[in-house]
C-alpha positions as CSV (number, residue, x, y, z in Angstrom):
1,M,-7.4,7.7,-3.0
2,A,-6.8,9.9,0.1
3,R,-5.6,8.7,3.4
4,V,-8.9,9.5,5.3
5,C,-11.0,7.4,7.7
6,E,-14.5,6.8,6.2
7,L,-16.2,6.9,9.6
8,C,-14.8,10.0,11.4
9,G,-12.9,11.8,8.6
10,R,-9.4,11.9,10.2
11,G,-6.7,12.3,7.8
12,T,-3.1,13.4,7.4
13,I,-2.1,16.5,9.3
14,S,1.1,18.5,9.2
15,G,3.5,19.4,12.1
16,Q,7.2,19.9,12.8
17,N,10.3,17.9,13.8
18,V,11.9,19.7,16.7
19,P,15.5,18.3,17.4
20,R,16.7,18.8,20.9
21,K,20.4,18.7,21.3
22,G,22.5,18.4,24.5
23,L,21.9,17.3,28.1
24,S,19.4,19.3,30.3
25,R,20.7,21.4,33.1
26,K,18.7,19.2,35.5
27,K,20.7,16.2,34.5
28,G,24.1,17.9,34.7
29,G,24.5,19.3,31.2
30,G,24.9,22.6,29.7
31,G,21.3,23.0,28.7
32,V,19.1,21.9,25.8
33,K,19.5,23.6,22.4
34,I,16.7,23.4,20.0
35,G,17.7,23.0,16.4
36,V,16.0,24.1,13.2
37,R,12.4,23.0,13.0
38,T,11.4,21.2,9.8
39,K,8.0,20.2,8.4
40,R,6.7,16.7,8.6
41,T,3.4,14.8,8.3
42,F,1.5,12.8,10.7
43,K,-0.5,10.0,8.9
44,V,-3.5,8.3,10.1
45,N,-3.3,4.6,10.9
46,L,-5.8,3.0,8.5
47,F,-7.1,-0.5,8.1
48,S,-9.3,-2.1,5.4
49,K,-12.3,-3.9,7.1
50,V,-15.6,-5.2,5.9
51,I,-18.3,-3.8,8.2
52,D,-22.1,-3.5,8.3
53,R,-22.9,0.1,7.4
54,D,-26.4,1.3,6.6
55,G,-27.7,-2.2,6.3
56,S,-25.2,-3.5,3.8
57,R,-21.7,-5.0,4.1
58,R,-19.0,-2.7,2.6
59,K,-15.2,-2.7,2.6
60,T,-14.2,0.5,4.3
61,R,-10.9,2.1,5.3
62,I,-11.2,3.0,9.0
63,C,-8.7,4.4,11.5
64,S,-7.5,2.4,14.6
65,R,-9.4,4.5,17.0
66,C,-12.7,3.9,15.1
67,L,-11.8,0.2,14.7
68,R,-11.5,-0.1,18.5
69,S,-14.6,1.8,19.4
70,H,-16.7,0.2,16.5
71,F,-16.1,-3.4,17.7
72,K,-16.4,-2.4,21.4
73,E,-20.1,-1.4,20.7
74,K,-21.0,-4.7,19.2
75,V,-19.7,-6.8,22.0
């Protein structure tokens, strides 16, 4: 099963790790050196919740952003 929110469709995206070495010149150092960039993944924060959807109660995997906005509408 994919790591995807069933309400909005958000899923895993890729990015880069950017290591920064050294103290910045503003703070009295010799300057920041940027190291080798490596690939990494950003995973969506999923929760399993039983919610009413299309008139029936279903167990769904939804992200934290949808969880926050979904229950804000009901209150």
